[in-house]
N, C-alpha and C positions, 0 to 999 in steps of 0.2 A: 503762227505764220510770220509775225513780226521778227522773231528771233532768227528765222531762216533768212529773211531779207537782210537783216543786220549782218549776219555771217557772210552773205554774198557781197555786201558792200565792203566789209572789212577785207575780204579776199581780193577784191578788185583794187582796193587801196594799197594792199601789200604788193600786188603786181606793179602798180604805178610807182611805188618806191623803188622797186627793182629796176623799172624802166628809166627812172631819173638817174639812178646810179650807172646804168649801162650807157647812157648818152654822154658820159664824160669821155668815152672813147673818141679818138680823133675821127672826124668824118665831115660830110658835106653840110647838111642842114640839121645837125643834132640839136641846135637851140630851139627850133620849132617843135621837135618831138619832146624836148625837156619841158617846155611850157605846156604842151598838151597833157603830158603825164602829171604835172603839178596841178593843173586845173581839174582834171578828172579825179585824181586822188584826193584833192581837197574837197571836192563836191561829195565824193563817197564818204569821206570822213565826217563831213557835216550832216549828211543823211543818216549815217549810223548813229551819230550823236543825237540827232532829233528823234530817231526811233527809240533810243534808250531813255530819253528824258520825257517823252510824251506820256501822258496819263490816259488810261483807258476810261471811256465814258461809262457811267453807270446807268444802264437802261432798266433797272429793276424798279424805278420809282413810277413807272407808267401805270 
């Protein structure tokens, strides 16, 4: 289940990278969208990183 959540987070992060690149088009308030994409993409990256580095707890010692 963790790998599925990791894949979803990575897909959202890739979409945010595309969104950041798309906000370089001239427009009204593109800067606000750019910051939003950077924030959400960064959080998804950190979440996927945390899922990849977290260790599974061993419950067999009970």
